[in-house]
C-alpha positions as CSV (number, residue, x, y, z in Angstrom):
1,X,-0.1,-0.1,-0.1
2,X,1.1,3.5,-0.8
3,X,-0.2,6.9,0.4
4,X,0.5,10.1,-1.3
5,X,-0.1,13.6,0.1
6,X,0.3,16.7,-2.1
7,X,0.3,20.3,-0.9
8,X,1.7,23.4,-2.0
9,X,-0.8,24.4,-4.6
10,X,-2.1,28.0,-4.5
11,X,-3.0,31.2,-6.6
12,X,-0.2,32.9,-8.5
13,X,0.1,35.4,-11.2
14,X,1.2,34.4,-14.7
15,X,5.0,34.1,-15.0
16,X,5.3,33.1,-11.2
17,X,6.3,29.8,-9.8
18,X,5.3,27.2,-7.4
19,X,6.8,24.1,-6.0
20,X,4.4,21.6,-4.6
21,X,5.7,18.5,-2.9
22,X,4.2,15.0,-2.8
23,X,5.1,12.9,0.2
24,X,4.9,9.2,-0.3
25,X,4.5,6.7,2.7
26,X,3.7,3.1,3.2
27,X,5.6,0.9,0.6
28,X,7.1,4.0,-0.8
29,X,10.7,2.7,-0.9
30,X,9.6,0.1,-3.6
31,X,8.2,2.8,-6.0
32,X,10.0,3.3,-9.3
33,X,7.5,5.1,-11.3
34,X,6.2,8.5,-9.6
35,X,5.1,11.7,-10.9
36,X,2.6,14.4,-11.4
37,X,-0.7,14.6,-13.5
38,X,-3.2,17.4,-13.8
39,X,-6.8,17.9,-14.6
40,X,-8.4,21.3,-15.7
41,X,-12.1,21.5,-15.8
42,X,-13.8,19.6,-18.4
43,X,-10.6,18.0,-19.6
44,X,-9.0,14.6,-19.0
45,X,-6.4,14.0,-16.7
46,X,-3.0,14.3,-18.3
47,X,0.7,13.7,-17.6
48,X,2.7,16.6,-16.5
49,X,6.1,14.9,-15.3
50,X,7.3,11.7,-14.0
51,X,10.2,9.6,-13.1
52,X,10.2,6.3,-15.1
53,X,11.2,2.8,-14.1
54,X,14.5,3.3,-15.9
55,X,15.6,6.3,-13.8
56,X,14.7,8.8,-16.5
57,X,12.0,11.5,-16.7
58,X,9.0,12.2,-19.0
59,X,7.6,15.7,-19.5
60,X,4.5,16.9,-21.2
61,X,5.5,19.1,-24.2
62,X,3.5,21.9,-22.9
63,X,5.6,22.1,-19.8
64,X,9.1,21.3,-21.1
65,X,11.7,24.0,-20.3
66,X,9.2,25.4,-17.5
67,X,8.7,22.5,-15.1
68,X,11.2,20.3,-13.3
69,X,10.4,17.2,-11.4
70,X,12.9,16.2,-8.6
71,X,13.0,13.8,-5.7
72,X,14.5,13.6,-2.3
73,X,14.5,9.8,-1.4
74,X,15.5,10.6,2.3
75,X,12.2,12.4,2.8
76,X,10.3,10.3,0.4
77,X,9.3,13.4,-1.5
78,X,8.8,14.3,-5.0
79,X,8.7,18.0,-6.1
80,X,7.5,19.7,-9.1
81,X,9.2,23.1,-9.6
82,X,6.7,25.0,-11.8
83,X,8.3,28.3,-13.2
84,X,6.8,30.7,-15.8
85,X,3.4,29.7,-14.9
86,X,0.6,30.4,-17.5
87,X,-3.1,30.7,-17.1
88,X,-3.5,27.4,-19.1
89,X,-1.5,25.6,-16.5
90,X,-4.6,26.1,-14.0
91,X,-5.7,22.6,-12.8
92,X,-5.9,20.3,-9.9
93,X,-2.4,18.5,-9.7
94,X,-2.3,15.0,-8.5
95,X,0.6,12.8,-7.5
96,X,0.8,9.3,-9.1
97,X,2.7,6.4,-8.1
98,X,2.7,2.8,-9.8
99,X,3.4,-0.3,-7.5
100,X,1.3,-3.0,-9.0
101,X,-1.5,-0.5,-9.6
102,X,-1.9,3.1,-9.8
103,X,-2.1,5.1,-6.5
104,X,-3.3,8.9,-6.5
105,X,-3.1,11.6,-4.0
106,X,-6.0,13.8,-3.2
107,X,-4.8,16.7,-5.5
108,X,-3.8,20.4,-4.9
109,X,-5.3,23.2,-6.8
110,X,-3.1,25.6,-8.8
111,X,-4.8,28.7,-10.2
112,X,-2.7,31.1,-12.6
113,X,-4.1,34.4,-13.2
114,X,-3.4,36.5,-16.2
C-alpha cells in the first residue's frame, strides 16, 4: 500500500512559480514510477512529469523547459518545480505512483491568473 499527500498549490500570477511537494508513505521505498498529473475543468487528466522505471524522466510538451521534477529519497518526497506559469496551467495537480497498480493523491489546486 502507498499513500500520497500533495500540498503547496495556490493562486499565482502568470509568470510566477510554485513548488508543490508530494510525500509518499507506506511501501514508498519500492516505488520506481512516480510523478505528477493534472486535470483542468472539463478536460481529461494528463501527464505533467514523472520518473520512469529506468530512472529517467518524462515531461508533457506543454511544460518542457518550464517545469522540473525532482525527488528527495531521504524524505520520500517528489517535487514539481513550476516556473513561468501560464493561465493554461490552471488545474488540480495529482501525485501518482505505480506499484502493482496506480495510486493517487487527493490533489492540490493550482490557479494562475493572467
